[in-house]
C-alpha positions as CSV (number, residue, x, y, z in Angstrom):
1,M,49.4,111.6,191.1
2,R,50.6,115.0,189.8
3,Q,53.9,116.5,189.2
4,I,55.1,120.1,188.4
5,G,51.9,120.8,186.5
6,T,50.0,121.4,189.8
7,L,52.4,123.8,191.5
8,P,50.6,127.1,192.2
9,A,52.6,129.1,189.6
10,I,51.9,126.7,186.8
11,I,48.8,125.6,184.9
12,V,49.9,122.7,183.0
13,I,52.8,120.5,182.1
14,V,53.0,116.8,181.5
15,F,53.2,114.4,184.4
16,V,56.0,112.2,185.8
17,L,53.9,109.2,186.4
18,T,56.2,106.2,185.8
19,S,56.1,105.2,189.4
20,C,52.3,104.5,189.2
21,S,52.0,103.3,185.6
22,S,51.1,99.8,184.9
23,S,53.8,97.5,183.5
24,P,53.7,97.1,179.7
25,P,50.9,94.8,178.6
26,A,51.4,92.2,176.0
27,D,48.6,93.6,173.8
28,V,50.1,97.0,173.1
29,R,50.5,96.8,169.4
30,S,52.9,98.5,167.0
31,Y,51.6,100.5,164.1
32,P,53.3,101.7,160.8
33,V,53.5,105.2,162.0
34,Q,56.3,107.6,161.3
35,I,57.3,109.9,164.1
36,S,59.3,113.1,163.5
37,N,60.2,116.1,165.5
38,I,58.7,119.1,163.9
39,G,62.1,120.9,164.0
40,A,64.2,123.7,165.4
41,A,61.9,126.5,164.1
42,V,59.3,125.6,166.7
43,N,61.1,123.4,169.4
44,S,63.9,124.7,171.5
45,A,65.7,124.0,174.8
46,M,62.5,125.1,176.5
47,D,59.3,123.1,177.0
48,E,57.0,123.2,173.9
49,F,53.8,121.3,174.5
50,A,50.1,121.2,174.1
51,P,49.6,122.2,170.5
52,G,46.3,123.2,169.4
53,I,45.6,122.9,165.6
54,T,43.1,124.7,163.5
55,A,40.7,122.4,161.4
56,N,42.6,123.2,158.1
57,G,45.9,122.1,159.8
58,L,47.8,125.4,158.9
59,R,47.9,127.3,162.2
60,M,49.2,126.0,165.5
61,I,49.1,127.5,169.0
62,F,51.2,125.9,171.7
63,T,52.7,126.5,175.1
64,R,56.3,127.4,175.6
65,G,58.1,128.0,178.8
66,S,61.2,127.2,180.9
67,T,61.8,123.7,182.1
68,T,62.5,125.0,185.6
69,P,60.6,127.4,188.0
70,P,59.1,130.0,187.5
71,Y,58.5,128.6,184.1
72,N,57.1,131.7,182.4
73,R,54.7,129.9,180.1
74,D,53.0,131.7,177.2
75,F,51.2,131.0,174.0
76,Y,53.0,131.0,170.7
77,E,51.6,130.7,167.3
78,S,53.2,129.1,164.2
79,A,52.0,128.6,160.6
80,L,52.6,125.6,158.2
81,V,54.2,127.0,155.0
82,G,55.0,124.3,152.6
83,D,56.7,121.5,154.4
84,F,57.9,123.4,157.4
85,W,56.5,125.2,160.4
86,K,57.5,128.9,160.6
87,R,59.3,130.5,163.6
88,P,56.6,131.1,166.1
89,A,55.7,134.4,167.7
90,K,53.9,135.2,170.8
91,L,50.0,135.5,170.4
92,T,49.1,139.2,169.8
93,G,46.6,140.9,172.1
94,N,46.0,140.3,175.9
95,V,45.7,136.6,176.3
96,N,49.2,136.2,177.5
97,T,50.0,137.7,180.8
98,D,52.9,137.9,183.3
99,R,51.4,134.7,184.9
100,N,51.5,131.3,183.3
101,E,49.0,130.2,180.5
102,G,48.8,126.7,179.1
103,S,47.0,123.9,177.3
104,P,45.3,125.8,174.5
105,S,42.4,124.4,172.5
106,F,41.0,126.1,169.3
107,T,37.5,126.0,168.0
108,A,37.8,124.8,164.4
109,D,37.8,128.3,163.0
110,G,40.7,129.3,165.2
111,Q,38.9,132.3,166.7
112,T,38.0,131.1,170.1
113,L,40.5,129.8,172.5
114,F,40.0,127.7,175.7
115,Y,43.0,127.4,178.0
116,A,44.0,126.9,181.6
117,A,45.4,129.5,184.0
118,S,46.1,129.6,187.7
119,D,46.7,132.3,190.3
120,R,44.2,134.8,188.8
121,P,42.2,137.3,190.8
122,D,39.1,135.9,189.3
123,G,40.0,132.3,189.7
124,L,37.8,129.8,191.6
125,G,40.3,127.2,192.4
126,K,43.9,126.0,192.0
127,S,43.6,126.1,188.2
128,D,40.7,127.4,186.2
129,I,39.6,127.2,182.5
130,Y,39.5,130.4,180.5
131,R,38.0,131.5,177.3
132,A,39.4,134.2,174.9
133,E,38.0,135.6,171.6
134,L,39.9,136.8,168.5
135,E,38.9,140.3,167.7
136,G,40.2,140.9,164.3
137,M,43.9,139.9,164.6
138,D,44.3,140.4,168.3
139,W,43.2,138.2,171.2
140,R,41.1,139.7,173.9
141,A,41.9,139.0,177.5
142,G,40.6,135.6,178.7
143,E,37.4,135.4,180.7
144,N,36.6,132.9,183.3
145,P,33.3,131.2,182.6
146,G,32.8,130.5,186.3
147,F,30.8,127.8,187.9
148,P,29.9,125.1,187.0
149,V,32.9,124.7,184.6
150,N,35.3,125.8,187.2
151,T,35.2,124.9,191.0
152,R,37.5,125.2,194.0
153,A,39.2,122.2,192.6
154,W,41.8,121.9,189.8
155,E,40.4,122.3,186.2
156,S,42.7,122.2,183.1
157,H,43.4,120.6,179.8
158,P,40.3,121.8,177.9
159,S,39.3,120.5,174.5
160,I,36.6,122.3,172.6
161,S,34.4,120.6,170.0
162,P,34.6,122.1,166.4
163,D,31.4,124.0,166.8
164,G,32.3,125.4,170.2
165,N,29.3,123.8,172.0
166,T,30.9,120.8,174.0
167,L,33.8,121.2,176.2
168,Y,36.0,118.3,177.5
169,F,38.4,119.0,180.3
170,V,40.3,117.5,183.3
171,S,39.6,118.0,187.0
172,D,40.2,116.4,190.3
173,R,36.8,117.7,191.6
174,E,34.6,115.5,193.8
175,G,32.7,112.7,192.2
176,G,35.6,111.3,190.2
177,Y,37.3,107.9,190.1
178,G,40.5,109.0,191.7
179,G,43.3,111.3,190.6
180,L,42.5,113.4,187.6
181,D,39.4,112.5,185.5
182,I,38.0,113.8,182.2
183,W,34.7,115.6,182.4
184,V,32.3,116.9,179.7
185,T,29.8,119.8,179.6
186,S,27.8,121.5,176.8
187,R,26.0,124.7,176.2
188,D,22.2,124.9,176.5
189,S,20.0,126.8,174.1
190,E,20.7,130.1,176.0
191,G,24.5,129.6,175.7
192,F,25.0,128.7,179.3
193,W,27.3,125.7,180.3
194,R,25.5,122.8,181.9
195,V,26.7,121.0,185.0
196,P,29.7,118.8,183.8
197,V,29.4,115.1,183.8
198,N,32.1,112.6,184.6
199,M,32.8,110.5,181.5
200,G,32.6,107.4,183.5
201,P,34.7,104.2,184.3
202,E,35.2,103.3,180.6
203,I,37.4,106.5,180.3
204,N,38.5,107.3,183.8
205,T,40.5,105.1,186.3
206,P,41.9,105.4,189.8
207,G,45.0,106.9,188.1
208,D,45.2,110.1,186.1
209,E,43.5,110.8,182.7
210,V,44.7,114.0,181.1
211,S,44.9,116.0,177.9
212,P,41.6,115.0,176.0
213,C,41.3,115.9,172.4
214,I,37.9,115.7,170.7
215,A,38.3,115.1,166.9
216,S,36.4,117.1,164.3
217,D,33.8,114.2,163.9
218,G,32.7,114.9,167.4
219,V,32.7,111.2,168.4
220,T,36.4,110.3,168.5
221,L,38.2,111.2,171.7
222,Y,42.0,110.8,172.2
223,F,43.4,111.3,175.7
224,A,46.4,110.3,177.9
225,S,46.4,108.1,180.9
226,D,48.6,106.3,183.5
227,G,45.7,104.2,184.8
228,H,45.0,102.2,181.7
229,P,47.6,99.6,180.7
230,G,50.5,101.3,178.9
231,L,54.2,101.3,178.1
232,G,55.2,103.7,181.0
233,G,54.6,107.3,182.0
234,T,51.4,108.5,180.3
235,D,50.3,106.7,177.2
236,M,47.8,108.0,174.6
237,F,44.5,106.2,174.0
238,V,41.4,106.5,171.7
239,S,37.7,105.9,172.4
240,R,34.6,106.5,170.2
241,H,31.1,107.5,171.2
242,I,28.8,104.8,169.7
243,G,25.1,104.9,170.6
244,E,25.0,106.1,174.1
245,K,28.3,104.8,175.3
246,W,32.1,105.4,174.9
247,T,34.0,102.3,173.7
248,S,36.6,100.8,175.9
249,P,39.9,102.9,175.3
250,T,42.5,101.5,172.8
251,N,46.2,102.1,173.4
252,L,47.5,104.0,170.4
253,G,50.6,101.6,170.5
254,R,54.1,102.1,169.4
255,P,55.6,104.3,168.2
256,L,53.1,107.0,169.2
257,N,53.6,105.8,172.8
258,S,56.9,105.2,174.5
259,E,58.2,104.5,178.0
260,Q,58.2,108.3,178.5
261,N,55.3,110.7,178.9
262,D,53.3,111.1,175.6
263,E,50.3,113.2,175.6
264,F,48.5,116.4,174.3
265,F,47.3,114.7,171.2
266,A,46.1,117.2,168.4
267,L,45.0,116.8,164.9
268,A,43.4,118.8,162.1
269,A,40.1,117.9,160.5
270,E,41.6,115.5,157.8
271,G,42.6,113.3,160.8
272,K,45.7,111.7,159.3
273,T,48.5,113.8,160.7
274,V,48.9,113.8,164.5
275,Y,50.8,116.3,166.7
276,F,51.7,115.6,170.2
277,S,54.1,116.4,173.1
278,S,56.8,114.2,174.4
279,R,60.2,114.2,176.1
280,R,62.0,111.8,174.0
281,D,65.7,111.1,173.2
282,G,67.0,113.2,170.5
283,G,64.8,116.3,171.1
284,F,65.9,119.8,171.5
285,G,65.3,119.9,175.2
286,G,62.4,119.5,177.5
287,Y,59.1,118.7,175.9
288,D,59.1,119.0,172.1
289,I,56.3,118.8,169.7
290,Y,56.2,115.8,167.4
291,R,54.4,114.9,164.2
292,A,53.1,111.4,163.5
293,E,51.6,110.0,160.3
294,P,49.4,108.1,159.5
295,N,47.1,108.3,162.5
296,P,46.3,104.5,163.2
297,F,42.9,105.4,164.5
298,P,41.6,108.3,162.3
299,P,38.3,110.0,163.1
300,G,35.2,109.9,160.9
301,A,34.9,111.9,157.6
302,V,34.2,115.7,157.7
303,V,34.3,118.5,155.3
304,V,36.0,121.8,156.0
305,L,34.0,124.8,154.5
306,S,36.0,128.0,154.4
307,G,36.2,131.3,152.7
308,T,35.4,134.9,153.3
309,V,32.4,137.2,153.9
310,R,32.8,140.4,151.9
311,D,30.8,143.5,150.5
312,K,29.6,142.3,147.1
313,R,30.5,145.7,145.5
314,T,33.7,146.8,147.2
315,R,34.9,143.3,148.5
316,V,35.7,144.8,151.8
317,P,35.8,142.1,154.5
318,L,32.8,142.0,156.8
319,V,31.9,140.6,160.2
320,G,29.1,138.2,159.5
321,T,26.9,136.1,161.8
322,M,26.8,132.6,160.2
323,I,23.9,130.2,161.2
324,L,24.4,126.5,160.3
325,R,21.3,124.4,159.9
326,D,20.5,120.8,158.9
327,V,18.2,121.0,155.9
328,A,16.5,117.7,156.6
329,T,15.5,118.6,160.1
330,G,15.5,122.4,160.1
331,E,17.7,122.1,163.3
332,R,20.0,125.0,164.1
333,I,23.3,123.2,164.6
334,S,25.7,126.1,165.5
335,S,26.6,129.7,164.9
336,H,29.8,131.2,163.7
337,K,31.3,134.6,162.9
338,S,33.7,135.7,160.2
339,N,36.8,137.4,161.3
340,A,36.5,141.1,161.8
341,Y,39.8,141.8,160.1
342,S,40.0,139.5,157.1
343,G,36.3,138.4,156.7
344,E,37.5,134.8,156.9
345,Y,35.5,131.9,158.3
346,L,35.9,128.1,158.7
347,I,33.2,125.6,159.6
348,V,33.5,121.9,160.0
349,L,30.5,119.9,158.5
350,Q,29.9,116.2,159.2
351,A,29.6,114.1,156.1
352,G,26.2,112.5,155.2
353,A,23.8,115.4,155.4
354,V,22.6,118.6,153.6
355,Y,23.4,121.9,155.2
356,E,22.4,125.4,154.8
357,V,24.5,128.4,155.9
358,E,22.8,131.8,156.4
359,V,25.0,134.9,156.7
360,R,23.9,138.3,158.1
361,S,25.8,141.5,158.6
362,G,24.3,144.8,159.8
363,E,22.5,146.6,157.0
364,Y,23.4,144.0,154.4
365,L,20.7,141.6,152.9
366,P,21.1,138.0,154.2
367,E,22.8,135.5,151.9
368,T,22.1,131.7,152.1
369,S,24.0,128.9,150.5
370,R,23.4,125.1,150.6
371,F,25.9,122.4,150.7
372,D,25.0,118.8,149.9
373,L,27.3,116.2,151.6
374,I,24.9,113.3,151.6
375,N,27.4,111.1,149.5
376,R,30.6,112.2,151.1
377,E,32.5,109.4,152.6
378,A,36.0,111.0,152.9
379,Y,37.6,114.2,154.2
380,G,37.1,117.1,151.8
381,E,37.4,120.8,151.5
382,I,35.1,123.4,150.0
383,E,35.9,127.1,149.5
384,H,33.1,129.4,149.2
385,D,32.9,133.3,149.6
386,F,29.7,135.0,150.7
387,L,29.2,138.3,149.0
388,L,26.6,140.5,150.7
389,Q,24.9,143.5,149.2
390,K,22.9,146.4,150.6
391,E,19.3,146.8,149.6
392,Y,19.8,150.0,147.8
393,E,23.0,151.8,146.7
394,D,22.8,155.1,144.9
395,A,25.8,155.7,142.6
396,R,25.7,156.9,139.0
397,L,29.4,156.2,138.5
398,E,31.6,154.8,141.2
399,A,34.8,152.7,141.3
400,T,36.7,151.0,144.2
401,V,39.5,148.6,144.4
402,T,40.9,146.7,147.3
403,A,44.0,144.4,147.7
404,D,44.1,141.4,150.1
405,V,47.6,142.0,151.4
406,L,46.9,141.3,155.1
407,D,49.3,140.6,158.0
408,F,46.9,138.2,159.6
409,S,44.8,135.3,158.2
410,V,42.5,133.1,160.2
411,L,43.0,130.4,157.6
412,R,46.8,130.7,157.2
413,G,48.2,132.4,160.3
414,S,50.0,135.6,161.1
415,S,52.7,137.0,158.8
416,G,53.5,139.9,161.0
417,H,53.6,142.5,158.1
418,R,51.1,144.1,155.9
419,C,53.2,144.4,152.8
420,L,55.0,142.5,150.1
421,R,57.9,141.0,152.0
422,I,60.9,139.8,149.8
423,E,63.3,137.6,151.8
424,E,66.6,136.5,150.3
425,M,67.4,133.0,151.2
426,V,70.3,130.7,150.3
427,T,69.2,127.6,148.4
428,R,71.4,124.6,147.5
429,E,70.6,121.8,145.2
430,T,72.4,118.5,144.7
431,M,71.4,116.5,141.6
432,P,73.1,113.2,140.9
433,L,73.8,112.2,137.4
434,L,71.9,109.3,135.9
435,N,74.7,107.3,134.2
436,Y,72.6,105.7,131.5
437,V,72.4,106.7,127.8
438,F,69.1,105.4,126.2
439,F,68.7,104.5,122.6
440,D,65.7,104.0,120.3
441,E,64.6,100.5,119.4
442,G,66.9,98.9,116.9
443,R,69.1,102.0,116.7
444,S,72.7,102.6,117.9
445,T,72.9,106.3,117.1
446,L,72.7,108.8,119.8
447,P,69.1,110.2,120.1
448,P,68.8,113.8,119.1
449,R,67.5,114.8,122.6
450,Y,71.0,114.4,124.0
451,A,73.1,117.6,123.8
452,Q,75.8,117.0,121.1
453,L,78.5,119.6,120.7
454,S,81.2,120.1,118.2
455,A,84.9,119.9,119.2
456,A,85.1,123.7,119.0
457,Q,81.9,124.1,121.2
458,A,83.4,121.6,123.7
459,T,86.2,124.0,124.5
460,Q,83.7,126.5,125.7
461,F,81.5,124.1,127.8
462,T,81.5,124.6,131.6
463,I,79.4,123.1,134.4
464,S,78.2,126.6,135.2
465,S,76.8,126.9,131.6
466,L,74.5,123.9,132.1
467,P,70.7,124.8,131.7
468,E,68.3,124.7,134.6
469,G,66.3,121.6,135.3
470,A,67.4,117.9,136.1
471,I,66.4,116.4,132.8
472,E,67.9,119.3,130.8
473,R,71.2,118.8,132.6
474,Y,71.1,115.2,132.2
475,Y,71.0,115.5,128.5
476,H,74.5,117.0,128.8
477,L,75.7,113.7,130.5
478,L,78.3,112.9,127.8
479,N,79.5,116.5,127.8
480,I,79.9,116.4,131.6
481,I,81.7,113.1,131.4
482,G,84.0,114.3,128.6
483,L,84.8,117.6,130.4
484,R,85.6,115.8,133.7
485,M,87.7,113.1,131.9
486,R,89.7,115.9,130.2
487,Q,90.3,117.5,133.6
488,R,91.2,114.1,135.2
489,Q,93.7,112.6,132.9
490,H,94.2,109.3,134.8
491,S,90.6,108.4,135.0
492,S,88.8,105.8,132.8
493,I,85.4,104.5,132.2
494,T,83.6,101.3,131.3
495,L,80.8,101.5,128.6
496,T,78.4,98.7,128.9
497,G,76.0,98.4,126.0
498,T,72.8,96.4,126.4
499,T,69.7,95.4,124.5
500,D,66.0,95.0,125.3
501,G,66.4,91.2,125.2
502,S,64.9,90.8,121.7
503,E,67.5,92.8,119.7
504,P,70.7,91.2,118.4
505,Q,73.8,91.3,120.6
506,R,75.7,93.2,118.0
507,I,73.6,96.3,118.6
508,A,74.7,96.3,122.3
509,E,78.3,96.6,121.0
510,T,77.6,99.4,118.5
511,R,75.7,101.4,121.1
512,A,78.8,101.4,123.5
513,Q,80.9,102.2,120.4
514,A,78.7,105.3,119.7
515,V,79.2,106.7,123.1
516,A,83.0,106.1,122.9
517,D,83.1,107.7,119.4
518,Y,81.4,110.8,120.6
519,L,83.8,111.2,123.6
520,N,86.8,110.7,121.4
521,D,85.7,112.8,118.4
522,V,84.4,115.7,120.5
523,W,86.2,115.6,123.8
524,D,89.5,114.0,122.5
525,I,89.4,111.2,125.1
526,E,91.9,108.5,124.3
527,R,90.2,105.2,123.3
528,D,92.4,103.2,125.7
529,R,90.6,105.0,128.6
530,M,87.3,103.6,127.6
531,R,86.6,99.9,128.0
532,L,83.7,98.5,126.0
533,V,81.5,95.7,127.2
534,S,78.2,94.3,125.9
535,R,75.3,92.4,127.5
536,T,72.0,91.1,126.3
537,L,70.2,92.8,129.3
538,P,71.5,95.2,132.0
539,E,72.6,93.6,135.3
540,A,69.8,95.5,137.0
541,A,67.2,95.2,134.2
542,S,63.8,96.6,134.1
543,S,60.8,94.3,133.4
544,S,60.8,93.1,129.8
545,R,57.1,92.5,130.0
546,S,56.2,96.1,129.0
547,A,57.3,98.4,126.3
548,E,58.5,100.9,128.9
549,G,60.7,98.4,130.5
550,R,62.2,97.3,127.3
551,A,62.9,100.9,126.4
552,E,64.8,101.3,129.6
553,N,67.0,98.2,128.9
554,R,68.1,99.7,125.5
555,R,71.1,101.7,127.0
556,V,74.7,102.2,127.6
557,E,75.8,102.2,131.3
558,I,78.8,104.4,132.2
559,T,80.7,103.4,135.3
560,S,84.2,104.2,136.6
561,A,86.4,103.5,139.6
562,D,86.9,107.4,139.8
563,S,83.8,108.5,141.6
564,E,84.5,112.1,140.7
565,L,83.4,111.5,137.1
566,L,79.8,110.9,138.1
567,T,79.8,113.1,141.2
568,P,76.4,115.0,141.5
569,I,76.1,118.5,140.2
570,E,75.7,121.0,143.1
571,S,74.4,124.4,142.7
572,S,73.9,127.3,145.1
573,D,71.7,130.3,144.6
574,V,70.1,133.2,146.4
575,E,66.4,132.7,146.0
576,R,63.8,135.5,146.8
577,I,60.9,134.2,148.8
578,L,57.7,136.2,148.5
579,E,55.2,136.6,151.3
580,P,52.4,136.5,150.3
581,S,53.3,134.7,147.1
582,S,50.6,136.6,145.2
583,V,48.0,139.3,145.7
584,R,44.4,139.4,144.7
585,F,42.8,142.7,143.7
586,Y,39.1,143.1,144.0
587,P,37.8,145.8,141.4
588,S,34.3,147.2,141.7
589,I,32.5,149.6,139.4
590,T,29.0,151.0,139.5
591,A,27.9,152.5,136.3
592,E,24.1,153.2,135.9
593,A,24.6,154.4,132.3
594,G,26.6,151.3,131.4
595,L,30.3,150.7,131.5
596,S,32.3,151.5,128.4
597,R,36.0,151.4,129.5
598,W,38.0,150.4,132.5
599,K,41.7,150.1,133.3
600,F,43.6,148.8,136.4
601,E,47.3,149.6,137.0
602,V,50.0,148.8,139.5
603,G,53.1,150.9,139.3
604,Q,56.3,151.7,141.1
605,G,57.7,155.2,140.5
606,T,57.2,155.8,136.9
607,R,57.2,152.1,136.0
608,V,53.9,150.2,135.2
609,L,54.3,146.6,136.6
610,R,51.0,145.1,136.0
611,D,47.8,146.4,134.1
612,S,44.5,145.1,133.0
613,D,41.9,146.8,131.0
614,G,38.6,146.1,129.2
615,Y,35.3,147.6,128.1
616,T,31.7,146.6,129.2
617,T,32.7,144.0,131.8
618,Y,35.4,143.5,134.3
619,P,36.6,140.5,136.5
620,D,35.6,139.8,139.9
621,S,39.2,139.8,141.0
622,I,42.7,140.1,139.5
623,V,45.5,137.9,140.7
624,W,49.2,139.1,140.3
625,N,52.3,137.2,141.1
626,W,54.2,140.5,141.8
627,R,56.4,140.2,138.7
628,D,56.3,142.5,135.7
629,L,56.2,141.4,132.0
630,E,60.0,140.7,132.1
631,G,59.5,138.5,135.2
632,D,61.3,141.0,137.4
633,L,60.3,141.6,141.0
634,P,59.7,145.1,142.5
635,D,62.5,146.7,144.4
636,G,62.2,148.2,147.8
637,D,59.9,151.1,146.8
638,T,56.1,151.3,147.6
639,L,53.7,149.9,145.0
640,R,50.7,151.9,144.2
641,F,47.5,150.8,142.3
642,T,44.5,152.5,140.9
643,L,41.3,151.7,139.0
644,Y,39.9,154.0,136.2
645,A,36.3,153.7,134.7
646,R,34.4,155.5,132.0
647,D,30.6,155.1,131.5
648,A,28.6,155.3,128.3
649,E,27.8,159.0,128.8
650,G,31.6,159.8,128.9
651,S,31.8,160.5,132.7
652,E,35.0,159.3,134.2
653,V,36.3,158.3,137.7
654,R,39.7,157.2,139.0
655,T,40.3,155.9,142.5
656,E,42.9,157.5,144.7
657,P,46.2,155.6,144.5
658,Q,46.5,153.0,147.3
659,S,49.9,151.7,148.5
660,I,51.4,148.4,149.2
661,P,54.8,148.8,151.0
662,V,57.6,146.5,149.7
663,Q,60.0,145.2,152.4
664,L,63.2,143.9,150.8
665,L,65.2,141.8,153.2
666,T,68.5,141.0,151.6
667,L,71.2,138.8,152.9
668,D,73.4,141.7,153.7
669,R,70.7,143.4,155.6
670,Q,70.0,140.2,157.5
671,K,73.7,140.1,158.6
672,V,73.8,143.9,159.5
673,E,70.7,143.6,161.6
674,R,71.6,140.2,163.0
675,L,68.3,138.8,161.9
676,P,67.8,135.0,162.1
677,G,68.1,133.4,158.7
678,R,67.5,130.0,157.2
679,T,68.8,127.9,154.3
680,I,66.8,125.6,152.1
681,E,68.6,122.7,150.5
682,K,67.2,120.0,148.1
683,I,69.1,116.8,147.6
684,S,67.7,114.4,144.9
685,L,68.8,110.8,145.2
686,I,68.3,109.1,141.9
687,L,69.5,105.7,140.6
688,F,66.9,103.6,142.3
689,D,66.6,100.8,139.7
690,F,63.4,99.4,138.6
691,D,61.4,98.1,141.7
692,R,64.4,98.6,144.0
693,A,64.6,100.5,147.3
694,D,68.2,99.6,148.4
695,L,70.4,102.8,148.4
696,G,73.5,101.6,146.7
697,E,77.1,103.0,147.3
698,R,76.6,106.0,145.1
699,N,73.6,107.3,147.0
700,R,75.4,106.7,150.4
701,E,78.3,108.7,149.1
702,I,76.0,111.6,148.3
703,L,74.6,111.4,151.8
704,R,78.0,111.3,153.4
705,N,79.1,114.4,151.4
706,A,76.0,116.3,152.5
707,A,76.5,115.5,156.1
708,G,79.0,118.3,156.7
709,R,76.2,120.8,156.0
710,L,73.8,119.3,158.4
711,H,73.6,119.9,162.2
712,S,71.0,119.9,165.1
713,Q,69.1,122.9,163.7
714,A,68.3,121.1,160.4
715,T,64.8,119.8,159.8
716,M,64.5,117.2,156.9
717,V,61.6,116.1,155.0
718,I,62.5,112.9,153.0
719,R,60.0,112.2,150.3
720,G,59.9,109.1,148.2
721,H,58.6,108.9,144.6
722,T,58.1,106.4,141.8
723,D,57.4,106.3,138.1
724,A,54.0,105.5,136.6
725,M,54.7,101.8,135.9
726,G,53.0,99.3,138.1
727,E,50.0,99.5,140.5
728,T,49.3,102.6,142.4
729,A,49.2,100.9,145.8
730,Y,52.4,99.0,145.2
731,N,54.2,102.2,144.1
732,L,53.1,104.0,147.2
733,R,54.7,101.2,149.4
734,L,57.8,101.2,147.3
735,S,58.2,105.0,147.6
736,E,57.8,104.7,151.4
737,R,60.5,102.0,151.5
738,R,62.9,104.2,149.5
739,A,62.2,107.2,151.8
740,L,62.7,105.0,154.9
741,A,66.0,103.6,153.6
742,V,67.2,107.2,153.2
743,K,66.0,108.2,156.6
744,N,67.7,105.2,158.3
745,E,71.0,106.1,156.6
746,L,70.7,109.9,157.5
747,Q,70.0,109.0,161.2
748,G,73.1,107.1,161.4
749,I,75.0,110.2,160.0
750,V,73.2,113.1,161.7
751,P,71.1,111.5,164.5
752,E,70.3,114.9,166.2
753,A,68.5,116.4,163.2
754,A,64.7,116.4,163.0
755,T,63.8,113.9,160.2
756,R,60.6,112.7,158.7
757,A,60.0,110.3,155.8
758,E,57.0,109.9,153.6
759,G,56.1,108.2,150.3
760,V,53.9,109.7,147.7
761,G,54.3,107.0,145.1
762,E,53.1,108.2,141.6
763,S,50.7,110.7,143.0
764,V,53.2,113.4,142.0
765,F,55.2,113.0,138.8
766,L,58.4,115.0,139.1
767,F,59.2,114.3,135.4
768,D,57.6,113.3,132.1
769,N,57.4,109.6,132.0
770,T,57.4,109.5,128.2
771,F,61.1,108.6,128.0
772,P,63.1,106.2,130.1
773,E,65.3,109.0,131.6
774,G,62.1,110.7,132.9
775,R,60.9,107.5,134.7
776,F,64.4,106.8,136.1
777,Y,64.5,110.3,137.5
778,C,61.0,109.7,139.1
779,R,62.5,106.8,141.0
780,T,63.9,109.2,143.5
781,V,64.0,110.3,147.0
782,Q,64.1,114.1,147.5
783,I,65.4,115.5,150.7
784,L,64.3,119.0,151.6
785,I,66.4,120.4,154.4
786,E,65.6,123.7,156.3
787,T,68.5,124.9,158.5
788,I,67.8,127.5,161.1
789,E,70.7,129.9,161.8
């Protein structure tokens, strides 16, 4: 049974199959998978579906079009930058046409695209599979591979193996098991496609099997079906090729599957993060692309080998033919090409073998490298540049220098500009105050790390004068409290002094008194506005079994019925985002008489922004972050760079100045030109006590206050953290619980926002864990919010 995807004007869209789906079986399991919409930058009121992901997970091609006829479906590309997918753009070149294209599938390197198209002059049937090549940075027009891949029947939903040699696709051709089936074909030694083979009754049913996705390990197949028992519509399944057979498909379970149509599974080589298409409640309209993690059925381990092929002397990118061989057998496994524009390549290697990669390019001498993956058991990445040289080069003294400022990258996606782009963006940060003052063992005097002012200095203190950084601001806690109490004359506080459990009770009282004395002496806060309390241990004590826990219990807790006294510190700034974030220069000097002096310079007008120099040797590359010695960025003028060299005989050479345009996109310019903007906000939720994941009223108040700035165009990444105390696995689970607690609260406040939660445990330390305050600030959930305007 097929729906709108088989109309003559359309190639592919998911199927409405509820009427022929099986009733939900009792054995469809649930897995601890977090599902999130990838956000308003990519998804819209139109259909976005069938994502194709490069092996490194940084580029995505997907199909976008209207939800109603005539659909007008084209391919769009987006790139993952940090935590967010960029606004997509149509694929450059000739692969998109005035007809409909759909269901893209990359080879691992992102340079060959298989897809489906119908109503073409060269078509054989109702829908055919096409193949397009990336030529530099533009896609060539797709070519129909003809029979036996395509027939007079309906062929669509291609999935190409990482090496480009095996093709899985969907067809209703004769010889199937009913409806749509999944078929497979491979190339022979001459490069021709063999007659496709039906994948058999283990995979195919009398119903429809669609959207196959072969993982990077080459033996794990994901697909969707309404014929296998599922939850409704199409469900996604997984099967593995073991020996000579495919295993019985396993339903991926909830929440990857739902009662709606869930299909077009895609994943990068690491195998943990899944992208798929679904029409779910809370989306942006039509089919949206979703992210899921972790994959409950990940593929086997592979290693992604990537880098560039360049001229060894000039570092100019080269088109190189790359032959991959298994060293043990001498078998030629596959061939690849580096990109004609950037010289980049990407190859997926199966773990457990030794490989040899030979690279050839025109008149250059071949270069061979070996990669030993015998003992690899987990996903990995290797970066390796192949530098080719010519057999003979005649130059007494010659200098060249190139810069890698490119507007397209096979590995990172298209930027759309070959320059330094400086974009102004509004950033906001909310940093709650940790309301504890910690004391040294046996002491009741304020530690010197806390900022202590004189009464005269207090009159000049303002919130805007606080230093940058969460911990640096925290050390002004008493000054912030003093300033706010001075401004709010009717507020009062309770100071609760505590011990580590082994200290005398009296020291808890003197600690509270020390805080009260400072607020009275420096900030002139009346003593009757401060209530002093003492306890042996805090009410929410840290574990006394460790020195770190005991240090955290030696504190004074500041509480108040006036929530404004401890309200978070909010700041807003205009940040300049650089694309690319840095530039790499490749100097090259040939000096037969010997090099005696060299100098590299980047300037703007009469200013020198960056320079390097030396004598007999020079670096392979020079990386620059675009800032001068004072830390300032270039303005809107063009940058120019040169390389000077002098040999031992006194001969000199200087390269002609080369330019890098600078595009400065200010907020004012964005408004005048009505360019779409975005805002990035970071909210830090601290005050998770030791081994706790409950939010507490203060954190709930922070979220309620932020809700007014959030709307349906917001994409939120909620990331839980912990300190270094305890076991690593336990801390990871704790950080996940904290992140989920925040996500659940936010979904009740702004249910329409695209939200994902994840825990990183102690894998990323946000602050130094030496002092108690650093550990408390690590017990946090950070919310990164991108808002599309």
